[in-house]
C-alpha positions as CSV (number, residue, x, y, z in Angstrom):
1,M,84.3,177.5,68.9
2,T,86.7,179.8,70.4
3,D,83.8,182.3,71.5
4,N,83.1,180.4,74.8
5,I,86.7,180.0,75.7
6,L,87.9,182.5,78.4
7,V,90.9,184.2,76.6
8,Q,93.3,185.6,79.4
9,R,95.3,188.7,78.8
10,P,98.9,188.0,78.7
11,L,100.7,189.4,81.5
12,P,103.9,191.2,82.5
13,L,107.1,188.9,82.8
14,V,108.4,190.1,86.2
15,D,112.0,189.1,87.3
16,P,114.6,190.9,89.5
17,I,115.6,193.5,87.6
18,N,112.2,194.9,86.6
19,K,110.6,193.6,89.6
20,P,110.6,197.0,91.5
21,F,109.1,198.9,88.1
22,W,106.2,196.8,88.4
23,D,105.6,196.5,92.0
24,A,105.6,200.5,91.8
25,A,103.0,200.2,89.1
26,A,101.1,198.1,91.1
27,R,100.8,201.2,93.8
28,H,100.7,203.5,90.6
29,E,103.4,205.2,91.0
30,L,105.7,205.4,87.8
31,I,109.4,205.0,88.4
32,V,112.8,205.0,86.5
33,Q,116.2,204.1,86.7
34,R,118.4,206.8,87.7
35,C,122.4,206.5,87.5
36,P,124.1,208.3,90.4
37,G,127.4,208.8,88.5
38,C,126.0,210.2,85.3
39,E,122.2,211.3,86.0
40,R,121.0,209.4,83.1
41,R,117.6,208.2,83.1
42,Q,116.8,204.4,81.9
43,Y,114.0,202.5,80.9
44,P,113.8,199.9,80.4
45,P,115.6,198.7,83.7
46,L,119.1,197.6,83.2
47,I,121.7,196.3,85.5
48,L,124.3,198.8,84.8
49,C,124.5,202.3,83.3
50,P,126.0,201.9,79.4
51,D,127.2,205.3,80.0
52,C,129.6,204.8,83.1
53,S,129.2,201.4,84.2
54,S,127.8,202.6,87.8
55,E,124.8,200.8,89.3
56,F,121.3,202.3,88.9
57,E,119.2,203.5,91.7
58,W,115.2,203.6,91.2
59,T,113.2,207.2,91.3
60,R,109.9,208.5,90.8
61,A,109.0,209.8,87.5
62,S,106.6,212.7,86.8
63,G,104.3,211.0,84.9
64,R,104.4,213.2,82.2
65,A,105.3,212.5,78.6
66,T,104.6,213.7,75.0
67,L,103.8,211.4,71.8
68,H,107.2,210.0,69.6
69,T,105.0,208.1,67.3
70,F,103.0,205.5,67.2
71,T,100.8,202.6,65.0
72,I,97.5,201.6,65.2
73,I,97.1,197.9,65.3
74,R,93.7,197.3,62.9
75,L,94.6,192.8,62.9
76,V,93.9,190.6,65.8
77,F,97.4,189.1,67.0
78,H,96.6,188.0,70.1
79,P,92.7,186.6,71.0
80,A,93.1,188.4,74.2
81,F,93.1,191.8,72.6
82,A,90.3,191.0,70.1
83,K,87.8,193.6,71.5
84,E,90.1,196.4,71.8
85,V,90.7,196.5,67.7
86,P,91.8,198.7,66.2
87,Y,94.4,200.2,69.3
88,N,97.6,201.9,69.4
89,V,101.0,201.1,70.0
90,S,102.6,204.0,70.8
91,V,106.5,205.3,71.9
92,V,106.1,208.2,74.5
93,E,108.9,210.0,75.4
94,L,109.1,210.8,79.3
95,E,110.2,214.1,80.4
96,E,112.6,212.6,82.2
97,G,113.9,211.8,78.9
98,P,113.6,207.3,78.4
99,L,111.3,206.0,75.7
100,F,108.2,204.4,76.9
101,I,106.1,201.6,74.6
102,T,102.6,201.8,75.6
103,N,98.7,202.3,74.7
104,V,97.5,205.9,74.6
105,V,93.8,205.8,75.8
106,G,91.1,208.4,76.2
107,V,91.3,209.6,72.5
108,D,90.4,208.3,69.3
109,N,93.1,206.9,67.5
110,D,92.4,209.2,64.2
111,A,93.5,212.6,67.0
112,L,96.7,211.2,67.9
113,E,99.6,213.6,66.8
114,I,103.1,213.0,67.5
115,G,104.6,215.7,70.4
116,M,101.1,215.7,71.8
117,P,101.4,216.2,75.6
118,L,100.2,213.4,78.0
119,E,100.1,211.9,81.2
120,V,100.2,208.4,82.8
121,F,97.2,206.5,83.6
122,F,97.5,202.9,85.4
123,D,95.0,200.3,83.9
124,D,94.6,197.3,86.7
125,V,95.0,194.4,84.6
126,A,94.5,192.0,87.0
127,D,95.0,191.8,91.0
128,G,97.6,193.3,91.7
129,V,98.8,194.3,88.1
130,A,98.7,197.4,86.8
131,V,99.8,198.6,83.4
132,P,101.3,202.1,82.9
133,K,99.9,203.6,80.0
134,F,99.1,207.2,79.2
135,K,96.1,209.7,78.3
136,P,96.0,213.0,76.9
137,A,97.2,215.6,79.4
138,K,94.3,217.8,81.2
139,D,97.1,221.2,81.4
140,A,97.5,220.9,77.9
């Protein structure tokens, strides 16, 4: 009976701390926090730097990353993603340092390799909402 029911994809929960990140993503820009005190790059967003307690600023990220680790999801955990199974949930290391949970697209799951070079891609999932994902880097 659920075949005829439209199941909507869950959208990011936007709050005052992460709003700049999601606003930038909607413009297809990847940003991370940078601490002006110690230069730490941070994702996910925090209010204060855990290293020196300075307030973070937002800075543009290069969009380049490497695949740090991944898992392949083979079961339907949410009906909105049923047609995408199997899919990967990946952790990439941004060139700037932070780890980022995402999906790697544009490559078969069997071809994923730890350390592979990646570049950001924005998936427009709803009006005004884009989710950063990663694909194999063109220059690799």
